[in-house]
Each structure stands twice: as C-alpha cells, then as structure tokens.
C-alpha positions as a Markdown table, in Angstrom:
| # | Residue | x | y | z |
|---|---|---|---|---|
| 1 | Unk | 36.2 | 134.4 | 71.8 |
| 2 | Unk | 34.3 | 131.3 | 72.1 |
| 3 | Unk | 31.9 | 130.5 | 74.7 |
| 4 | Unk | 34.0 | 127.6 | 76.1 |
| 5 | Unk | 37.6 | 130.1 | 76.4 |
| 6 | Unk | 35.4 | 132.7 | 78.2 |
| 7 | Unk | 34.3 | 130.7 | 80.8 |
| 8 | Unk | 37.7 | 130.5 | 82.1 |
| 9 | Unk | 37.7 | 133.3 | 84.7 |
| 10 | Unk | 41.7 | 134.0 | 83.4 |
| 11 | Unk | 42.3 | 134.7 | 79.5 |
| 12 | Unk | 44.1 | 132.0 | 77.7 |
| 13 | Unk | 47.6 | 133.9 | 77.5 |
| 14 | Unk | 47.2 | 133.8 | 81.8 |
| 15 | Unk | 46.7 | 130.4 | 82.3 |
| 16 | Unk | 50.2 | 129.7 | 82.9 |
| 17 | Unk | 50.2 | 132.3 | 85.5 |
| 18 | Unk | 47.1 | 131.1 | 87.1 |
| 19 | Unk | 48.5 | 128.1 | 87.5 |
| 20 | Unk | 50.9 | 129.1 | 89.4 |
| 21 | Unk | 48.7 | 131.5 | 91.4 |
| 22 | Unk | 47.0 | 130.4 | 95.0 |
| 23 | Unk | 44.1 | 129.5 | 94.0 |
| 24 | Unk | 41.2 | 130.4 | 96.8 |
| 25 | Unk | 38.1 | 128.5 | 95.2 |
| 26 | Unk | 40.7 | 125.2 | 94.9 |
| 27 | Unk | 40.2 | 124.7 | 91.1 |
| 28 | Unk | 44.3 | 125.1 | 90.4 |
| 29 | Unk | 46.2 | 122.1 | 91.9 |
| 30 | Unk | 49.6 | 123.4 | 92.2 |
| 31 | Unk | 52.4 | 121.4 | 90.2 |
| 32 | Unk | 55.6 | 122.4 | 92.0 |
| 33 | Unk | 54.2 | 120.5 | 95.6 |
| 34 | Unk | 53.7 | 117.3 | 93.5 |
| 35 | Unk | 57.1 | 116.9 | 92.3 |
| 36 | Unk | 58.4 | 118.4 | 95.7 |
| 37 | Unk | 56.2 | 115.1 | 97.0 |
| 38 | Unk | 57.6 | 112.8 | 94.4 |
| 39 | Unk | 61.1 | 114.3 | 94.9 |
| 40 | Unk | 61.0 | 113.8 | 98.8 |
| 41 | Unk | 59.7 | 110.2 | 98.3 |
| 42 | Unk | 62.7 | 109.2 | 96.0 |
| 43 | Unk | 65.3 | 110.9 | 98.4 |
| 44 | Unk | 63.9 | 109.1 | 101.2 |
| 45 | Unk | 63.6 | 105.7 | 99.5 |
| 46 | Unk | 67.1 | 106.2 | 98.1 |
| 47 | Unk | 68.3 | 107.2 | 101.6 |
| 48 | Unk | 66.1 | 104.0 | 103.2 |
| 49 | Unk | 67.6 | 101.8 | 100.4 |
| 50 | Unk | 71.2 | 102.9 | 100.5 |
| 51 | Unk | 71.1 | 102.5 | 104.9 |
| 52 | Unk | 69.6 | 98.9 | 104.1 |
| 53 | Unk | 72.2 | 98.6 | 101.7 |
| 54 | Unk | 75.1 | 99.5 | 104.4 |
| 55 | Unk | 73.7 | 97.3 | 107.2 |
| 56 | Unk | 73.5 | 94.4 | 104.8 |
| 57 | Unk | 77.4 | 94.8 | 103.7 |
| 58 | Unk | 78.4 | 94.9 | 107.6 |
| 59 | Unk | 76.1 | 92.4 | 109.1 |
| 60 | Unk | 75.7 | 89.6 | 106.0 |
| 61 | Unk | 78.9 | 88.0 | 105.2 |
| 62 | Unk | 78.7 | 87.2 | 101.8 |
| 63 | Unk | 76.3 | 90.8 | 101.1 |
| 64 | Unk | 79.2 | 93.2 | 100.5 |
| 65 | Unk | 80.8 | 90.9 | 97.8 |
| 66 | Unk | 77.2 | 90.1 | 95.9 |
| 67 | Unk | 76.4 | 94.1 | 95.9 |
| 68 | Unk | 80.0 | 94.7 | 94.4 |
| 69 | Unk | 80.5 | 92.3 | 92.1 |
| 70 | Unk | 76.3 | 92.6 | 90.7 |
| 71 | Unk | 77.4 | 96.8 | 90.2 |
| 72 | Unk | 80.5 | 95.7 | 88.7 |
| 73 | Unk | 78.7 | 94.3 | 85.8 |
| 74 | Unk | 76.5 | 96.4 | 85.6 |
| 75 | Unk | 78.3 | 100.1 | 86.0 |
| 76 | Unk | 82.1 | 98.7 | 86.1 |
| 77 | Unk | 84.8 | 98.1 | 88.2 |
| 78 | Unk | 86.7 | 101.8 | 88.2 |
| 79 | Unk | 82.8 | 103.1 | 88.9 |
| 80 | Unk | 82.6 | 100.7 | 91.8 |
| 81 | Unk | 86.2 | 101.3 | 93.1 |
| 82 | Unk | 84.6 | 105.2 | 93.2 |
| 83 | Unk | 81.5 | 104.7 | 95.0 |
| 84 | Unk | 83.9 | 102.2 | 98.1 |
| 85 | Unk | 86.2 | 105.1 | 98.5 |
| 86 | Unk | 83.5 | 107.5 | 98.5 |
| 87 | Unk | 81.7 | 105.6 | 101.5 |
| 88 | Unk | 85.1 | 105.2 | 102.9 |
| 89 | Unk | 85.9 | 108.7 | 103.4 |
| 90 | Unk | 82.6 | 109.8 | 104.5 |
| 91 | Unk | 82.8 | 107.1 | 107.9 |
| 92 | Unk | 86.3 | 108.2 | 108.3 |
| 93 | Unk | 85.1 | 111.7 | 108.7 |
| 94 | Unk | 82.4 | 110.3 | 110.8 |
| 95 | Unk | 84.6 | 108.5 | 112.9 |
| 96 | Unk | 86.7 | 111.6 | 113.5 |
| 97 | Unk | 83.8 | 113.4 | 114.5 |
| 98 | Unk | 82.3 | 110.8 | 117.0 |
| 99 | Unk | 85.5 | 108.7 | 119.0 |
| 100 | Unk | 86.6 | 110.4 | 121.8 |
| 101 | Unk | 88.7 | 107.3 | 122.9 |
| 102 | Unk | 90.7 | 104.8 | 121.7 |
| 103 | Unk | 89.6 | 101.0 | 122.5 |
| 104 | Unk | 91.6 | 98.3 | 124.2 |
| 105 | Unk | 92.3 | 94.8 | 123.4 |
| 106 | Unk | 89.5 | 93.5 | 126.0 |
| 107 | Unk | 87.0 | 95.9 | 124.5 |
| 108 | Unk | 87.3 | 94.3 | 120.9 |
| 109 | Unk | 88.6 | 90.4 | 122.1 |
| 110 | Unk | 86.0 | 87.4 | 122.9 |
| 111 | Unk | 86.4 | 86.9 | 126.7 |
| 112 | Unk | 86.6 | 83.1 | 125.7 |
| 113 | Unk | 89.1 | 83.1 | 123.6 |
| 114 | Unk | 91.9 | 84.4 | 125.8 |
| 115 | Unk | 93.9 | 82.0 | 127.1 |
| 116 | Unk | 95.9 | 81.4 | 131.1 |
| 117 | Unk | 99.0 | 82.5 | 131.4 |
| 118 | Unk | 101.2 | 79.5 | 131.2 |
| 119 | Unk | 103.0 | 79.0 | 134.6 |
| 120 | Unk | 106.8 | 78.8 | 134.5 |
| 121 | Unk | 108.0 | 75.1 | 134.9 |
| 122 | Unk | 111.3 | 73.2 | 134.8 |
| 123 | Unk | 110.3 | 72.0 | 131.3 |
| 124 | Unk | 109.3 | 75.5 | 130.2 |
| 125 | Unk | 111.2 | 77.7 | 132.7 |
| 126 | Unk | 111.1 | 80.5 | 129.9 |
| 127 | Unk | 107.7 | 82.2 | 129.1 |
| 128 | Unk | 106.3 | 81.4 | 125.6 |
| 129 | Unk | 105.0 | 85.2 | 125.2 |
| 130 | Unk | 106.5 | 87.2 | 122.7 |
| 131 | Unk | 108.1 | 90.3 | 124.0 |
| 132 | Unk | 105.9 | 93.3 | 124.4 |
| 133 | Unk | 106.2 | 95.9 | 122.2 |
| 134 | Unk | 106.2 | 99.2 | 122.4 |
| 135 | Unk | 103.5 | 101.1 | 120.8 |
| 136 | Unk | 104.8 | 103.9 | 118.1 |
| 137 | Unk | 102.2 | 106.3 | 119.0 |
| 138 | Unk | 101.5 | 107.0 | 122.9 |
| 139 | Unk | 99.2 | 109.7 | 122.2 |
| 140 | Unk | 96.6 | 107.2 | 120.8 |
| 141 | Unk | 97.6 | 103.8 | 122.6 |
| 142 | Unk | 95.7 | 102.1 | 125.6 |
| 143 | Unk | 97.8 | 100.3 | 128.9 |
| 144 | Unk | 97.1 | 97.3 | 126.5 |
| 145 | Unk | 99.1 | 98.1 | 122.8 |
| 146 | Unk | 102.0 | 95.8 | 122.5 |
| 147 | Unk | 100.9 | 93.4 | 125.0 |
| 148 | Unk | 101.1 | 89.8 | 123.7 |
| 149 | Unk | 98.1 | 87.8 | 125.6 |
| 150 | Unk | 97.7 | 84.1 | 124.7 |
| 151 | Unk | 95.2 | 82.5 | 122.6 |
| 152 | Unk | 93.0 | 79.7 | 123.7 |
| 153 | Unk | 93.7 | 76.8 | 121.2 |
| 154 | Unk | 91.5 | 73.8 | 120.2 |
| 155 | Unk | 92.8 | 70.6 | 121.3 |
| 156 | Unk | 96.0 | 72.2 | 122.7 |
| 157 | Unk | 97.6 | 73.6 | 125.8 |
| 158 | Unk | 100.8 | 75.7 | 124.0 |
| 159 | Unk | 100.8 | 79.0 | 123.3 |
| 160 | Unk | 101.3 | 78.7 | 119.9 |
| 161 | Unk | 98.8 | 82.1 | 119.1 |
| 162 | Unk | 99.5 | 85.6 | 120.7 |
| 163 | Unk | 97.9 | 88.3 | 120.2 |
| 164 | Unk | 97.9 | 92.0 | 120.6 |
| 165 | Unk | 96.5 | 95.5 | 119.3 |
| 166 | Unk | 98.5 | 99.0 | 118.1 |
| 167 | Unk | 97.0 | 102.1 | 117.3 |
| 168 | Unk | 98.8 | 103.1 | 114.1 |
| 169 | Unk | 98.1 | 106.1 | 113.3 |
| 170 | Unk | 98.5 | 109.5 | 115.4 |
| 171 | Unk | 95.8 | 111.2 | 113.5 |
| 172 | Unk | 93.2 | 108.6 | 114.1 |
| 173 | Unk | 92.8 | 107.1 | 117.2 |
| 174 | Unk | 89.7 | 104.5 | 116.0 |
| 175 | Unk | 92.3 | 103.3 | 113.8 |
| 176 | Unk | 92.9 | 99.8 | 115.0 |
| 177 | Unk | 95.7 | 97.0 | 113.7 |
| 178 | Unk | 95.0 | 93.7 | 115.8 |
| 179 | Unk | 97.9 | 91.1 | 115.4 |
| 180 | Unk | 98.1 | 88.0 | 115.8 |
| 181 | Unk | 101.6 | 86.0 | 116.6 |
| 182 | Unk | 101.9 | 82.5 | 115.3 |
| 183 | Unk | 104.8 | 80.6 | 116.5 |
| 184 | Unk | 106.1 | 78.2 | 113.6 |
| 185 | Unk | 107.7 | 76.1 | 115.9 |
| 186 | Unk | 104.1 | 74.8 | 116.6 |
| 187 | Unk | 102.4 | 75.2 | 113.9 |
| 188 | Unk | 102.0 | 74.8 | 109.9 |
| 189 | Unk | 100.5 | 77.4 | 107.6 |
| 190 | Unk | 98.9 | 76.0 | 104.2 |
| 191 | Unk | 97.4 | 78.0 | 101.4 |
| 192 | Unk | 94.2 | 77.0 | 99.6 |
| 193 | Unk | 93.4 | 78.5 | 96.3 |
| 194 | Unk | 89.2 | 79.7 | 96.3 |
| 195 | Unk | 86.5 | 77.7 | 93.7 |
| 196 | Unk | 87.0 | 80.7 | 91.6 |
| 197 | Unk | 90.0 | 83.0 | 92.6 |
| 198 | Unk | 92.6 | 84.0 | 92.4 |
| 199 | Unk | 90.4 | 83.6 | 88.7 |
| 200 | Unk | 93.1 | 81.9 | 86.1 |
| 201 | Unk | 93.3 | 81.7 | 82.4 |
| 202 | Unk | 90.9 | 78.8 | 81.8 |
| 203 | Unk | 88.3 | 77.4 | 84.5 |
| 204 | Unk | 89.0 | 74.8 | 87.3 |
| 205 | Unk | 87.2 | 71.9 | 87.5 |
| 206 | Unk | 84.9 | 72.3 | 90.7 |
| 207 | Unk | 87.1 | 68.8 | 92.2 |
| 208 | Unk | 90.0 | 70.8 | 91.7 |
| 209 | Unk | 89.1 | 73.6 | 93.3 |
| 210 | Unk | 86.8 | 72.8 | 96.5 |
| 211 | Unk | 87.2 | 75.9 | 98.4 |
| 212 | Unk | 87.7 | 74.1 | 101.6 |
| 213 | Unk | 89.7 | 73.1 | 104.2 |
| 214 | Unk | 90.6 | 69.3 | 103.6 |
| 215 | Unk | 89.0 | 66.7 | 105.7 |
| 216 | Unk | 93.0 | 65.2 | 106.7 |
| 217 | Unk | 93.6 | 68.4 | 108.1 |
| 218 | Unk | 90.3 | 69.1 | 110.2 |
| 219 | Unk | 91.7 | 67.2 | 113.3 |
| 220 | Unk | 94.8 | 69.5 | 114.0 |
| 221 | Unk | 93.0 | 72.5 | 112.8 |
| 222 | Unk | 93.1 | 75.6 | 114.8 |
| 223 | Unk | 92.5 | 78.7 | 112.7 |
| 224 | Unk | 92.2 | 80.3 | 109.5 |
| 225 | Unk | 92.3 | 83.9 | 107.2 |
| 226 | Unk | 91.9 | 85.2 | 104.4 |
| 227 | Unk | 93.9 | 85.6 | 101.2 |
| 228 | Unk | 94.9 | 88.1 | 98.8 |
| 229 | Unk | 92.9 | 89.9 | 96.0 |
| 230 | Unk | 91.2 | 89.0 | 93.0 |
| 231 | Unk | 92.8 | 88.2 | 89.7 |
| 232 | Unk | 91.0 | 91.0 | 88.4 |
| 233 | Unk | 92.9 | 93.7 | 90.9 |
| 234 | Unk | 96.3 | 93.4 | 90.1 |
| 235 | Unk | 96.9 | 89.8 | 88.4 |
| 236 | Unk | 99.0 | 88.5 | 91.5 |
| 237 | Unk | 99.8 | 85.0 | 91.2 |
| 238 | Unk | 99.3 | 82.0 | 93.0 |
| 239 | Unk | 100.7 | 78.6 | 93.3 |
| 240 | Unk | 98.8 | 76.2 | 95.2 |
| 241 | Unk | 98.2 | 72.3 | 95.6 |
| 242 | Unk | 101.1 | 71.5 | 93.3 |
| 243 | Unk | 99.3 | 73.7 | 90.5 |
| 244 | Unk | 100.0 | 77.3 | 89.3 |
| 245 | Unk | 97.2 | 79.1 | 88.8 |
| 246 | Unk | 98.5 | 82.4 | 88.1 |
| 247 | Unk | 102.3 | 83.1 | 86.9 |
| 248 | Unk | 104.2 | 85.2 | 89.0 |
| 249 | Unk | 105.0 | 88.9 | 88.5 |
| 250 | Unk | 108.5 | 90.4 | 89.5 |
| 251 | Unk | 107.4 | 93.4 | 90.9 |
| 252 | Unk | 104.7 | 91.3 | 94.0 |
| 253 | Unk | 105.5 | 90.6 | 97.4 |
| 254 | Unk | 105.4 | 86.8 | 97.8 |
| 255 | Unk | 104.4 | 84.6 | 101.0 |
| 256 | Unk | 106.0 | 81.1 | 100.6 |
| 257 | Unk | 106.4 | 77.9 | 102.6 |
| 258 | Unk | 109.1 | 75.6 | 102.4 |
| 259 | Unk | 109.4 | 72.2 | 101.8 |
| 260 | Unk | 110.1 | 72.2 | 106.1 |
| 261 | Unk | 107.3 | 74.4 | 106.9 |
| 262 | Unk | 109.2 | 77.5 | 107.4 |
| 263 | Unk | 107.4 | 80.2 | 105.9 |
| 264 | Unk | 109.5 | 83.4 | 103.5 |
| 265 | Unk | 108.2 | 86.8 | 102.6 |
| 266 | Unk | 109.4 | 89.4 | 100.2 |
| 267 | Unk | 109.6 | 90.2 | 96.7 |
| 268 | Unk | 109.3 | 87.3 | 93.8 |
| 269 | Unk | 113.7 | 88.2 | 92.6 |
| 270 | Unk | 114.4 | 87.8 | 96.1 |
| 271 | Unk | 112.9 | 84.3 | 96.4 |
| 272 | Unk | 112.4 | 82.9 | 93.0 |
| 273 | Unk | 115.7 | 80.9 | 93.4 |
| 274 | Unk | 114.2 | 79.0 | 96.3 |
| 275 | Unk | 111.2 | 77.8 | 93.5 |
| 276 | Unk | 111.3 | 74.5 | 93.3 |
| 277 | Unk | 111.4 | 74.0 | 97.6 |
| 278 | Unk | 108.2 | 75.6 | 97.9 |
| 279 | Unk | 105.0 | 73.8 | 98.5 |
| 280 | Unk | 102.4 | 76.9 | 97.7 |
| 281 | Unk | 102.9 | 80.7 | 97.4 |
| 282 | Unk | 100.5 | 83.5 | 97.2 |
| 283 | Unk | 101.4 | 87.2 | 95.9 |
| 284 | Unk | 100.5 | 90.4 | 97.0 |
| 285 | Unk | 101.0 | 93.7 | 95.8 |
| 286 | Unk | 104.8 | 95.1 | 96.4 |
| 287 | Unk | 106.3 | 94.1 | 99.9 |
| 288 | Unk | 105.3 | 97.2 | 102.4 |
| 289 | Unk | 108.2 | 96.2 | 104.5 |
| 290 | Unk | 111.5 | 94.0 | 103.1 |
| 291 | Unk | 114.5 | 93.5 | 105.1 |
| 292 | Unk | 113.5 | 95.8 | 107.8 |
| 293 | Unk | 112.9 | 98.7 | 104.9 |
| 294 | Unk | 109.6 | 101.0 | 104.4 |
| 295 | Unk | 108.6 | 100.7 | 100.8 |
| 296 | Unk | 109.3 | 104.1 | 99.2 |
| 297 | Unk | 105.7 | 104.9 | 98.3 |
| 298 | Unk | 104.5 | 104.5 | 102.2 |
| 299 | Unk | 106.8 | 107.2 | 102.9 |
| 300 | Unk | 104.5 | 109.5 | 102.9 |
| 301 | Unk | 100.4 | 108.8 | 103.6 |
| 302 | Unk | 99.4 | 110.0 | 100.3 |
| 303 | Unk | 100.5 | 106.9 | 98.5 |
| 304 | Unk | 98.4 | 105.6 | 95.6 |
| 305 | Unk | 98.8 | 102.1 | 96.0 |
| 306 | Unk | 97.6 | 98.9 | 98.0 |
| 307 | Unk | 94.3 | 99.9 | 98.0 |
| 308 | Unk | 94.5 | 103.4 | 97.7 |
| 309 | Unk | 93.1 | 105.7 | 95.4 |
| 310 | Unk | 90.8 | 108.3 | 96.8 |
| 311 | Unk | 93.0 | 111.4 | 97.5 |
| 312 | Unk | 96.2 | 108.7 | 98.2 |
| 313 | Unk | 94.7 | 107.5 | 101.4 |
| 314 | Unk | 91.7 | 105.7 | 101.7 |
| 315 | Unk | 90.9 | 104.8 | 105.0 |
| 316 | Unk | 89.6 | 101.2 | 105.0 |
| 317 | Unk | 89.8 | 97.6 | 107.0 |
| 318 | Unk | 92.7 | 96.0 | 105.2 |
| 319 | Unk | 94.7 | 92.6 | 106.0 |
| 320 | Unk | 98.9 | 91.8 | 106.3 |
| 321 | Unk | 101.3 | 89.1 | 106.6 |
| 322 | Unk | 104.5 | 90.1 | 108.5 |
| 323 | Unk | 107.5 | 87.7 | 109.3 |
| 324 | Unk | 110.0 | 88.6 | 112.4 |
| 325 | Unk | 113.7 | 88.4 | 111.6 |
| 326 | Unk | 114.7 | 85.1 | 112.4 |
| 327 | Unk | 111.9 | 83.7 | 110.2 |
| 328 | Unk | 110.3 | 82.0 | 113.8 |
| 329 | Unk | 107.1 | 83.8 | 113.8 |
| 330 | Unk | 104.3 | 84.8 | 111.6 |
| 331 | Unk | 102.2 | 88.2 | 112.4 |
| 332 | Unk | 99.0 | 88.2 | 110.9 |
| 333 | Unk | 97.1 | 91.6 | 111.1 |
| 334 | Unk | 93.7 | 93.0 | 110.5 |
| 335 | Unk | 92.9 | 96.4 | 111.0 |
| 336 | Unk | 89.8 | 99.1 | 111.3 |
| 337 | Unk | 90.2 | 102.4 | 109.6 |
| 338 | Unk | 93.6 | 102.4 | 108.4 |
| 339 | Unk | 95.5 | 103.7 | 105.8 |
| 340 | Unk | 98.6 | 101.8 | 103.7 |
| 341 | Unk | 101.0 | 103.5 | 106.0 |
| 342 | Unk | 99.6 | 103.0 | 108.8 |
| 343 | Unk | 99.2 | 99.0 | 108.7 |
| 344 | Unk | 102.6 | 99.3 | 107.3 |
| 345 | Unk | 103.9 | 100.7 | 110.2 |
| 346 | Unk | 101.7 | 98.8 | 112.8 |
| 347 | Unk | 103.0 | 95.0 | 111.3 |
| 348 | Unk | 106.5 | 96.9 | 111.7 |
| 349 | Unk | 106.1 | 97.8 | 115.6 |
| 350 | Unk | 105.1 | 94.0 | 116.0 |
| 351 | Unk | 108.4 | 92.7 | 115.2 |
| 352 | Unk | 107.4 | 92.2 | 111.3 |
| 353 | Unk | 110.5 | 93.1 | 109.3 |
| 354 | Unk | 108.4 | 91.9 | 105.8 |
| 355 | Unk | 105.4 | 92.6 | 105.5 |
| 356 | Unk | 102.9 | 91.5 | 102.5 |
| 357 | Unk | 99.2 | 93.1 | 102.5 |
| 358 | Unk | 96.6 | 90.9 | 101.8 |
| 359 | Unk | 93.1 | 91.4 | 100.7 |
| 360 | Unk | 91.7 | 94.8 | 102.0 |
| 361 | Unk | 87.3 | 96.2 | 102.8 |
| 362 | Unk | 84.8 | 95.6 | 105.3 |
| 363 | Unk | 84.1 | 92.0 | 104.3 |
| 364 | Unk | 87.1 | 90.1 | 103.4 |
| 365 | Unk | 89.7 | 90.4 | 106.2 |
| 366 | Unk | 89.4 | 87.7 | 109.4 |
| 367 | Unk | 91.5 | 85.8 | 111.1 |
| 368 | Unk | 89.4 | 82.9 | 112.8 |
| 369 | Unk | 89.8 | 80.1 | 115.4 |
| 370 | Unk | 87.9 | 76.9 | 115.5 |
| 371 | Unk | 85.8 | 75.1 | 118.7 |
| 372 | Unk | 84.4 | 71.8 | 118.6 |
| 373 | Unk | 80.6 | 72.7 | 119.3 |
| 374 | Unk | 79.6 | 71.4 | 123.1 |
| 375 | Unk | 76.4 | 69.8 | 122.2 |
| 376 | Unk | 76.8 | 68.9 | 118.6 |
| 377 | Unk | 80.7 | 68.3 | 118.1 |
| 378 | Unk | 80.6 | 69.8 | 115.1 |
| 379 | Unk | 83.5 | 71.7 | 114.2 |
| 380 | Unk | 82.8 | 75.9 | 113.8 |
| 381 | Unk | 84.7 | 78.8 | 113.4 |
| 382 | Unk | 84.7 | 82.4 | 115.9 |
| 383 | Unk | 86.1 | 85.2 | 115.1 |
| 384 | Unk | 89.2 | 86.5 | 117.2 |
| 385 | Unk | 88.2 | 90.2 | 116.7 |
| 386 | Unk | 84.8 | 91.3 | 117.5 |
| 387 | Unk | 82.8 | 92.8 | 114.6 |
| 388 | Unk | 84.5 | 90.5 | 111.7 |
| 389 | Unk | 82.3 | 89.0 | 109.3 |
| 390 | Unk | 82.4 | 85.3 | 109.0 |
| 391 | Unk | 79.8 | 82.4 | 109.0 |
| 392 | Unk | 80.4 | 79.4 | 111.5 |
| 393 | Unk | 80.9 | 76.9 | 108.9 |
| 394 | Unk | 83.6 | 79.4 | 107.4 |
| 395 | Unk | 85.8 | 77.6 | 104.8 |
| 396 | Unk | 84.3 | 74.1 | 106.2 |
| 397 | Unk | 80.8 | 73.6 | 105.0 |
| 398 | Unk | 80.8 | 75.8 | 101.9 |
| 399 | Unk | 82.9 | 76.4 | 98.9 |
| 400 | Unk | 85.3 | 79.9 | 99.5 |
| 401 | Unk | 84.9 | 81.7 | 95.8 |
| 402 | Unk | 87.8 | 83.5 | 97.5 |
| 403 | Unk | 91.6 | 82.0 | 98.5 |
| 404 | Unk | 92.4 | 81.9 | 102.3 |
| 405 | Unk | 95.0 | 80.4 | 104.2 |
| 406 | Unk | 94.9 | 77.8 | 107.4 |
| 407 | Unk | 96.6 | 77.0 | 110.4 |
| 408 | Unk | 97.1 | 73.7 | 111.8 |
| 409 | Unk | 99.1 | 71.8 | 115.4 |
| 410 | Unk | 102.4 | 70.0 | 113.5 |
C-alpha cells in the first residue's frame, strides 16, 4: 500500500463504510443529510409555489386561465384536467371537515345590492316577487333558502331581478347555488362572442369580435354573466351578431333568443325548426333538464358528463341557465362546490323546467351588476355574490376572450 493510502485511518475497501460512520474528528461529511436538506428545500419551495398559485387563481381574475392554458401547452389538456380534478377533490375533502354550518343569503350577498321591497299600490297590486320555493334538502337549508329578494338595478326602480340561495346537496352543507330570476318582460338578454372563444375554423378579425358590450347598449345595461365552454371542450356551437361561429351539434342543449326577445332552452332537434327566428344562440353539453325531466345521465351522482370525470363527481363551481314553464323568467345560477347533479336539482327546485349548464371552474362563472361610480361616473361592474372573480371594467374596458351574455332594460 502506498504511503498516501496508508495515511487513511481506514483501508481503501472500507472507505464507503467510513463515509457512513459518525466521525468524531470531523473529517467525514455525511452525504444523506445534505440530500435531505436539498429534498426539504425543494419540497418547501414546491409547497410555497403551489400555495401561491392556488391563492393567485382565487384572487386574480386572469391568473387561473393563464396558468391552465400555459400548462395545457406544456403537458397537454388531459393532464391539466387531471390536476384540476385532483385539486377539486382535495378542496372537497377539506370543506367536508372544515364546514360546520350552511351560509345564508345575507352572509354571501353585498348589502348594497339588496333593493327595498315594493309597496303594493293601485298600479301594482300584486307583488312582482317570484313565488318562494321549497328548499329541496331541509337538513342543509337556512331560513333564507328559496326566499326571493329583489336586487337594486341601475337606472330603474322596477324589481326585474330577484335572487335566492339554495343548498342543493344533502351531503355537502357547503354546496351553494345562487339563483337570479330575470323577468323577461322587463329585460332583454344578448349574447357576445369572445375575442377568441368559441374558436371557429378561421381566425376572426379584432373588429369582428371586440369581446365587449357595445356602447349603444350601455345606457340600459344592468347585468352580465359568463358564457359556455371553450371550443376545445366539446365544440359546442354558437351564433351571434348574425354570424355562425361554430355549427350546431344535434346532441347539445341550446339557449336561443327569438326576434321578439323571448328565450328558448332545449335540445337542438327540438328548437331547430325555429332557427330562422333566432337572433343568437349558444350551445352547451346536453340539457340537464328538459321539459321538466332530469337527464338520464344525472340519475346518479356518479355522472361522467358536464365536466365531471374524477370518480364521476367533480365538486367545483358551476353555472347554468334555466327557463320557467311559461317562458317568462330566465334563471341564472352560480354554484360553489357542486356536482353536476346537485346543480341540476337546485335549478329545478328554483323553478326551471329546462336547464343548460354553462362554464365551470373557479375563475369563469360570474353574475355581475353594473353601477355608475359616484365619484367618476364611470360604469363599473360589481359581483352579485361575494367571492366572484372579475375586474371593475369586466366586459367593458378590456376585451373578453370568452363569450358572455349581458342584460339590458327594455
């Protein structure tokens, strides 16, 4: 053995064992602790990054879509869907442990949006308020469930929009469905294509799809709400402003406006004979409810459609449109922590005989009311429910890449 090697306190064959030993003289540095520190640091950094991303998605209106689209281009849509569903499953489990009571409509509604009830007069002897509805699941309902309250509207004393809250899932007291009843005798609904979605076969010019509420409609503007899925998530059709963006699908539920401003909600085969009278139409997944009947695919909570693939029951924020039996009331619903089945049952309980699901996930569903700023006079948006994501100039000052609907006084 050479002098150099003989200077080691252990033979060459035992160097590996020596490195594992706890040295008393300080000559041997332990490798595993270094790796552990690196692993801990990476884990901590990853956890902080994930928490920051989660908070960003829930507080910044455009952050969630940006993250999702970026990840889709990097790892594919299916993988992103799996990630979203995994996060939704974790949130559902956390809510199941953390939630101890159901929230009321008062808890969740900005106080300045509630209008004073109208006093009966000779001109209006009957209340304009829709008939209150019976909560479908009393054990998770509050005293305000199913009770309609008027919403204060810009430039109008008429009670044309009412709001209520329904808890539509007996297994989840934290599942909430906020429903807005729009009186179509006083209101008109218009559809606007986003600057990008639904994406058609050929790119559109910016002038053809500005993605904002037209200036000519802003004087009578009172509300707006989100549209449907991106084209890649079903290729559901749309026609707006006299132009067909995507062709209709026979299996899709369709929301349409006739020449007289009345609204239709039903499967395309049931409505296509009226197509020449439609000023706009937007398609969604199959009707959740049609002619008062629940879709067969929603008979069980283990459904695989309407944006649910994680064990068949993804619990997420959803939105939907429903129509009353007489066609005079349009119901717009936004939920928190609901399955597709719970959303459908809640919309049915509110009075809908036909229901079409709109967009889903935390960032997109929104029902906004518009106000004139007291200081500047500028038209601004305000969420009708606490916790919705939007910008003050939503659908007004910047182009929306996604389609949406807006509501004006007649």
